[in-house]
C-alpha positions in Angstrom: 11.8 -18.9 23.8 10.2 -17.9 26.9 8.2 -20.9 27.3 8.9 -24.3 29.4 9.0 -27.4 27.6 7.0 -30.5 29.2 10.1 -31.6 31.2 10.4 -28.3 33.1 7.3 -28.3 34.5 7.0 -29.4 37.8 3.6 -30.8 39.5 2.3 -28.5 42.3 4.5 -25.4 41.0 2.6 -22.2 41.5 3.3 -19.4 38.9 2.6 -16.0 40.3 2.6 -13.9 36.8 4.4 -11.0 36.5 2.3 -9.2 34.2 -1.2 -7.6 35.4 -3.8 -5.9 32.9 -6.4 -3.3 33.7 -9.7 -4.1 31.5 -11.0 -1.3 29.6 -14.3 -0.5 28.1 -12.7 -0.9 24.7 -11.5 -4.6 25.6 -15.1 -5.5 26.3 -16.9 -3.8 23.6 -14.2 -5.3 21.0 -14.4 -9.0 22.5 -18.6 -8.4 22.9 -19.0 -7.3 18.8 -16.0 -9.5 17.8 -17.6 -12.5 18.9 -21.1 -11.2 17.7 -22.8 -11.5 21.0 -25.7 -9.1 21.6 -26.0 -9.5 25.1 -27.0 -5.9 26.3 -25.6 -6.7 29.8 -22.1 -6.1 27.8 -23.0 -3.2 25.4 -25.9 -1.2 26.6 -25.1 1.3 29.8 -28.7 1.8 30.3 -29.9 -1.5 30.4 -26.8 -2.5 32.6 -27.8 0.1 35.1 -31.1 -1.7 35.7 -29.2 -5.0 36.5 -28.2 -5.9 40.1 -24.9 -4.9 38.9 -25.5 -1.3 38.0 -23.0 -1.0 35.1 -21.9 -3.4 32.1 -20.4 -6.3 33.1 -16.9 -7.7 31.1 -17.8 -10.5 28.6 -16.9 -13.6 30.2 -15.2 -14.9 27.3 -12.5 -11.8 27.0 -12.0 -12.7 31.0 -11.1 -16.4 30.3 -9.0 -15.3 27.0 -7.3 -12.8 29.4 -6.6 -15.0 32.2 -5.0 -17.5 30.0 -3.4 -14.8 27.7 -1.4 -13.5 31.0 -0.1 -16.8 31.6 1.7 -17.4 28.6 4.8 -15.5 28.6 6.0 -17.5 31.4 4.5 -20.9 30.8 3.7 -21.6 27.1 5.2 -19.1 24.8 6.5 -21.1 21.6 6.7 -24.2 23.5 3.0 -25.3 23.3 1.6 -27.2 20.2 -1.8 -26.5 21.0 -4.8 -26.2 23.5 -6.5 -29.5 24.2 -9.3 -28.3 26.4 -10.6 -26.1 29.0 -13.1 -27.1 31.4 -14.5 -26.3 34.9 -14.3 -22.7 34.0 -16.1 -20.6 36.6 -16.7 -16.8 37.1 -17.1 -16.3 41.0 -17.0 -12.6 40.6 -17.9 -10.3 38.2 -15.4 -8.1 36.1 -15.9 -4.5 35.3 -14.2 -2.2 33.3 -11.3 -0.5 35.2 -10.3 -3.8 37.4 -6.9 -5.0 37.3 -6.4 -8.7 37.1 -3.4 -10.7 38.1 -3.0 -14.4 37.6 -1.6 -17.7 39.2 -1.5 -20.7 37.2 -0.5 -24.0 39.0 0.7 -27.1 37.4 -1.7 -29.8 38.5 -0.6 -32.7 36.6 1.3 -34.0 33.2 2.2 -37.0 31.1 3.8 -37.8 28.2 1.6 -38.4 24.8 1.2 -41.9 24.2 0.6 -41.3 20.4 3.8 -38.3 20.0 7.1 -39.2 22.0 8.0 -35.5 21.1 4.9 -34.1 23.1 3.4 -34.3 26.7 0.2 -33.1 27.9 0.4 -30.6 31.2 -2.6 -29.5 33.2 -2.7 -26.0 34.5 -5.3 -24.3 36.9 -5.5 -20.7 36.1 -6.8 -18.4 38.5 -7.3 -14.7 37.9 -7.9 -12.3 40.7 -9.0 -8.6 40.5 -7.6 -5.7 42.5 -9.4 -6.5 45.6 -7.9 -10.1 45.5 -11.2 -11.7 44.8 -11.2 -14.5 41.9 -12.9 -13.7 39.2 -12.0 -16.8 37.1 -10.9 -20.4 37.4 -10.2 -22.7 34.6 -8.3 -26.2 34.1 -6.7 -26.1 30.8 -5.1 -29.1 29.3 -2.1 -27.9 26.7 -0.2 -30.4 24.6 3.4 -29.2 25.0 6.4 -29.9 23.0 9.4 -31.8 24.9 12.7 -30.4 25.2 14.9 -31.2 22.0 17.9 -33.7 22.3 21.1 -32.1 22.0 22.7 -32.5 18.5 25.6 -34.9 18.4 29.1 -33.1 17.5 
């Protein structure tokens, strides 16, 4: 697996994720309708044109999912048991169709699980930036991670 095990994460390490992604109108439309969100700010070009943004905003739940998703291949792919929570999620700048996002992840802390000796908890801070270098999303995430398997005895 490409993901790292609990022991491989170093507190303070910053991942500059290689994969970037341009957000499309289709991304925004699909995320909005699949989540049953009727907010016209995401769906109605005429409505959005009369707001201070002048155009539709990308649904913030999609932005959050993309920011975390772009981190997976270099951090938790195949080695996470599950997410324990996301907190302090902020969206300092709006995201629009056509914006290209890049992601940084910092390992903030980690600890061995008290209830499962085969697992640990890693706290990440994910930061999403647009093509102008503006922060568009910050999220603190606690991930329940697999510990490295013991080598088999010969």
